[in-house]
VMD Tcl script that draws the C-alpha trace (Angstrom):
set ca {
  {-1.20 25.74 -1.96}
  {-3.98 23.32 -2.95}
  {-3.14 20.96 -5.80}
  {-5.95 19.54 -7.93}
  {-5.93 16.67 -10.41}
  {-8.57 16.11 -13.09}
  {-8.43 13.39 -15.72}
  {-10.18 15.45 -18.42}
  {-10.02 19.07 -19.50}
  {-13.84 19.14 -19.50}
  {-13.72 18.23 -15.77}
  {-11.07 20.86 -15.13}
  {-12.65 23.73 -17.08}
  {-15.28 24.75 -14.45}
  {-12.51 24.82 -11.82}
  {-10.22 26.82 -14.09}
  {-13.01 29.36 -14.58}
  {-14.08 29.46 -10.92}
  {-10.59 29.95 -9.52}
  {-9.37 32.07 -12.47}
  {-6.47 29.79 -13.27}
  {-4.07 30.52 -16.12}
  {-2.30 27.92 -18.22}
  {1.41 27.48 -17.55}
  {2.84 27.51 -21.06}
  {6.23 26.25 -19.84}
  {4.82 22.83 -18.89}
  {5.58 20.18 -21.53}
  {4.33 16.91 -20.06}
  {0.86 17.75 -18.74}
  {-1.53 20.66 -18.98}
  {-1.07 22.75 -15.82}
  {-3.15 25.74 -14.70}
  {-2.18 28.09 -11.87}
  {-3.69 30.80 -9.69}
  {-3.61 32.20 -6.18}
  {-2.96 29.25 -3.83}
  {-4.28 26.70 -6.37}
  {-2.61 24.67 -9.10}
  {-4.39 22.14 -11.32}
  {-3.05 19.36 -13.52}
  {-4.93 17.48 -16.25}
  {-3.70 13.89 -16.14}
  {-5.52 12.06 -18.92}
  {-7.47 8.80 -18.58}
  {-6.38 5.83 -16.52}
  {-4.29 4.73 -13.58}
  {-0.86 5.17 -15.17}
  {-1.59 8.77 -16.16}
  {-3.12 9.48 -12.75}
  {-0.10 8.14 -10.85}
  {2.51 9.70 -13.16}
  {0.94 13.18 -13.16}
  {0.36 13.11 -9.39}
  {3.98 12.24 -8.62}
  {5.22 14.77 -11.20}
  {3.07 17.50 -9.65}
  {3.85 16.80 -6.00}
  {7.60 16.64 -6.56}
  {7.45 20.10 -8.14}
  {5.22 21.57 -5.43}
  {5.85 19.52 -2.29}
  {7.05 22.37 -0.09}
  {4.00 24.50 -0.92}
  {1.33 21.78 -0.86}
  {-1.36 22.05 1.82}
  {-3.49 19.28 0.26}
  {-3.99 17.40 -3.03}
  {-7.52 16.78 -4.37}
  {-8.67 14.52 -7.19}
  {-11.90 15.82 -8.76}
  {-13.81 14.16 -11.57}
  {-16.74 12.13 -12.80}
  {-17.70 8.60 -11.76}
  {-20.29 6.00 -12.57}
  {-22.83 4.69 -10.07}
  {-25.83 2.40 -10.13}
  {-27.58 3.71 -7.04}
  {-26.82 7.45 -7.00}
  {-28.42 10.27 -8.92}
  {-26.75 11.89 -11.90}
  {-24.89 15.10 -10.85}
  {-24.61 14.03 -7.20}
  {-21.25 15.01 -5.67}
  {-19.65 12.53 -3.26}
  {-16.64 12.87 -0.96}
  {-14.77 9.56 -0.93}
  {-13.91 7.95 2.42}
  {-12.73 4.60 1.02}
  {-11.02 3.66 -2.25}
  {-10.71 0.11 -3.53}
  {-8.41 -0.96 -6.35}
  {-10.19 -3.64 -8.35}
  {-6.93 -4.99 -9.84}
  {-4.91 -5.40 -6.63}
  {-7.67 -5.70 -4.03}
  {-5.99 -3.01 -1.94}
  {-8.05 -0.46 -0.01}
  {-7.17 3.13 0.90}
  {-8.80 5.48 3.36}
  {-8.66 9.29 3.03}
  {-8.93 10.95 6.44}
  {-11.79 13.46 6.38}
  {-11.22 15.86 9.27}
  {-13.24 18.91 8.25}
  {-16.96 19.51 8.19}
  {-18.47 19.40 4.72}
  {-21.77 19.30 2.83}
  {-21.13 16.19 0.71}
  {-22.50 12.71 1.11}
  {-19.63 10.26 1.67}
  {-19.08 7.05 -0.26}
  {-16.82 4.29 -1.55}
  {-14.95 4.48 -4.85}
  {-13.79 1.44 -6.82}
  {-11.08 2.00 -9.43}
  {-11.00 -0.20 -12.53}
  {-8.61 -0.47 -15.47}
  {-11.13 -2.28 -17.67}
  {-14.73 -1.98 -18.81}
  {-17.05 -2.04 -15.81}
  {-19.92 -4.50 -15.62}
  {-22.90 -3.20 -13.69}
  {-22.99 -5.86 -10.98}
  {-19.30 -5.29 -10.21}
  {-19.88 -1.88 -8.61}
  {-21.05 -1.36 -5.04}
  {-21.19 2.45 -4.94}
  {-19.08 4.54 -7.36}
  {-16.41 3.63 -9.91}
  {-13.71 5.41 -11.89}
  {-10.37 4.74 -13.62}
  {-7.97 6.92 -11.60}
  {-8.78 7.21 -7.89}
  {-6.74 4.37 -6.37}
  {-3.64 5.21 -8.45}
  {-3.86 8.86 -7.40}
  {-4.10 7.96 -3.72}
  {-1.54 5.15 -3.67}
  {1.11 7.17 -5.53}
  {0.69 10.24 -3.33}
  {0.53 8.31 -0.04}
  {4.32 8.12 -0.22}
  {4.48 11.92 -0.07}
  {1.45 13.13 1.91}
  {-0.56 11.90 4.94}
  {-4.12 10.67 4.28}
  {-5.83 13.80 5.65}
  {-4.12 15.80 2.89}
  {-5.38 13.51 0.11}
  {-9.03 13.96 -0.85}
  {-11.20 12.65 -3.67}
  {-14.45 14.23 -4.89}
  {-16.51 12.38 -7.49}
  {-19.57 13.62 -9.35}
  {-21.94 11.00 -10.75}
  {-22.06 11.28 -14.55}
  {-23.76 8.03 -15.54}
  {-25.52 4.93 -14.25}
  {-23.18 2.52 -16.06}
  {-25.42 2.33 -19.12}
  {-22.54 2.51 -21.60}
  {-23.61 5.79 -23.18}
  {-20.81 8.02 -24.40}
  {-20.54 11.29 -22.47}
  {-19.91 14.49 -24.41}
  {-17.61 17.22 -23.16}
  {-20.40 19.74 -22.56}
  {-22.26 17.34 -20.28}
  {-19.13 16.55 -18.25}
  {-18.49 20.29 -17.90}
  {-22.06 20.86 -16.71}
  {-22.10 18.14 -14.02}
  {-18.92 19.55 -12.49}
  {-20.11 23.14 -12.76}
  {-23.41 22.26 -11.05}
  {-21.38 21.42 -7.93}
  {-18.76 24.14 -8.19}
  {-19.92 26.15 -5.16}
  {-19.85 23.06 -2.94}
  {-16.41 22.14 -4.28}
  {-15.13 25.67 -3.69}
  {-16.40 25.67 -0.10}
  {-14.61 22.37 0.61}
  {-11.35 23.50 -0.98}
  {-11.32 26.75 1.00}
  {-11.94 24.84 4.26}
  {-9.30 22.28 3.34}
  {-6.75 24.99 2.63}
  {-7.46 26.87 5.85}
  {-7.42 23.70 7.94}
  {-4.10 22.42 6.66}
  {-2.56 25.88 6.67}
  {-3.34 26.14 10.39}
  {-1.78 22.73 10.96}
  {1.65 24.24 10.36}
  {1.18 26.58 13.28}
  {0.93 24.18 16.18}
  {2.54 26.25 18.91}
  {4.82 25.31 21.79}
  {1.86 24.60 24.06}
  {0.43 22.14 21.52}
  {3.78 20.36 21.26}
  {4.11 20.22 25.04}
  {0.66 18.66 25.44}
  {1.20 16.10 22.66}
  {4.68 15.14 23.79}
  {3.71 15.01 27.47}
  {0.70 12.76 26.89}
  {2.67 10.48 24.56}
  {5.45 10.00 27.10}
  {3.24 9.69 30.18}
  {0.98 7.06 28.59}
  {3.81 5.21 26.79}
  {1.95 5.46 23.49}
  {2.88 3.38 20.45}
  {3.78 5.09 17.16}
  {0.32 4.29 15.82}
  {-1.31 5.82 18.91}
  {0.91 8.91 18.68}
  {-0.08 9.46 15.05}
  {-3.77 8.99 15.84}
  {-3.49 11.40 18.77}
  {-1.90 14.06 16.55}
  {-4.55 13.58 13.86}
  {-7.44 13.89 16.33}
  {-5.75 16.84 18.06}
  {-5.41 18.72 14.75}
  {-9.06 18.07 13.94}
  {-10.00 19.27 17.45}
  {-8.10 22.55 16.95}
  {-9.54 23.06 13.47}
  {-13.02 22.94 14.99}
  {-11.99 25.71 17.41}
  {-12.35 23.61 20.56}
  {-10.57 24.41 23.84}
  {-7.33 22.41 24.03}
  {-7.06 23.08 27.77}
  {-9.46 20.19 28.25}
  {-6.46 17.87 27.85}
  {-4.31 19.40 30.57}
  {-5.51 16.96 33.31}
  {-4.07 14.10 31.26}
  {-0.61 15.66 31.58}
  {-0.68 14.78 35.27}
  {-1.24 11.07 34.62}
  {1.66 8.62 34.43}
  {0.84 4.99 33.78}
  {2.65 1.85 34.89}
  {1.06 -0.72 32.54}
  {0.08 -0.91 28.88}
  {-3.55 -1.57 29.76}
  {-3.65 1.53 31.93}
  {-2.12 3.58 29.13}
  {-4.61 2.21 26.62}
  {-7.49 3.10 28.93}
  {-6.46 6.77 29.18}
  {-5.56 6.91 25.47}
  {-9.07 5.75 24.52}
  {-10.55 8.35 26.89}
  {-8.51 11.12 25.23}
  {-9.54 10.02 21.73}
  {-13.21 10.01 22.78}
  {-12.76 13.53 24.22}
  {-11.16 14.85 21.02}
  {-13.66 13.24 18.65}
  {-16.87 14.43 20.36}
}
mol new
graphics top color blue
foreach p $ca { graphics top sphere $p radius 0.5 }
foreach p [lrange $ca 0 end-1] q [lrange $ca 1 end] { graphics top cylinder $p $q radius 0.2 }
display resetview
């Protein structure tokens, strides 16, 4: 199951139409739309609504969730109107905290940085893109899902000129990118669905390398992440078997082989 969050119904409508989602009339707190392997929630403006709806949605669907995607409009000074951007860094303007979605699948988007504000944005405050929900969405869900299962797609709707956007225009800028969004969501679903089927051989390789190289918890997690990405791309995992024969005596030796493995997996 892919979960999607949009702040506005006009952002959600092209997705509802594309994926043939039906409104769940039993939902009282937020508008929720459901279909085959996709559920969408309309949060409303702002960080509080984004965080509250995200936590509400994930707690109801945690066991089924393959990934959670925030999709909506954003302002930008340097990008073209209607350009779709996959976010690889999120900055919260209020707290100064930064968050980093892990992008493991191939895609057709440009990548960029999103800054989330809870106040009116002045032009010279924005480096790339800005919105009012992204950091709250990511921070709230990071307690439930790993960063490769949290993705943010923003479509440029304005160049921070203060003009009011009507619903039809917002609908159009999302719909203009609907095929690209669909392609990404399908790949994201398939990739994370496959992640659940790491077989005994995968576990043996990961566990053997971790033990033989005396990896730290951080290194173990990075190894697993790169290994999953490697498998998703359809590469031959047998390339790692020689590393199962290596047993290190020092931390520096372990780090050396760990770095070699990461380079091999990320090529």
